[in-house]
N, C-alpha and C positions, 0 to 999 in steps of 0.2 A: 352517934353522928360525928363526934370528934375523931373517932378511930377511922372513919371513912375519909374525912378531910385530911388527916395525917397520912393515911395510906396514899391518897391521891397526890399529896405534896411530895412524898418520898418517890413515888413512881415518876412524876414529872421531872424531879431533880435528877433521878437516875437516867432518864431518857436524854436529858440535856447533856449530862456528863458523857454518855455514850456517843452522842452526836459530835461533841467537841473532840473526843478521842479519835473517832473515825475520820474527821476532817484533818486532824493532825497527822494521822497515819497515811492518809491519801496524799497530803502535801509532801511527806517524806519520800513516798514511793515515786512521785513525779520528779522530785529534785534529784533522785538517784539516776534517772534515765532521761535526761534532757535531750531533745532533738535539735537539729540545726536545719534551717531552711535557707536555700539560696535562690535568688530570683534575678531576672534581667529585665530592666525597664526598656520596653520597645518604643513607647511614645509617651511624651509628657504633654501632648496637646490636649486642650479641653475637648470633651466628647462631642459637644454640640455648640453651635453659635446661637445665642438667644435671638439676635437680630434676624438671622436667617429663618428661624422658626416663626418669629413675629411677622415677617413679610409673607411667608407662605400662607398664613391664615387669611390674608387679605386678598389672595388671588381668587378670581371667579371660579366657581365650581361647576362641573358638568353634571348631567343627570345621574351619572354613576357615582358622584361624590368625589371625583378626582379633580385636581387642580388643572385648569386649562392654561397652557402657556400663551403668553401674549405675543 
């Protein structure tokens, strides 16, 4: 029983060491070939006005479920 537990502990320790080594290797590979992204901001306005959405919910609905203009 002790040999099985010792073998399992050694196996788990080895897998953890391989995992750390693989992560370290992956990080080195990424750092060697960093990319650069360029972007242009087209609008800084908020996407939706909450008050406008709030008012639309109060408009009367037609039979088709669409808002009926007043």
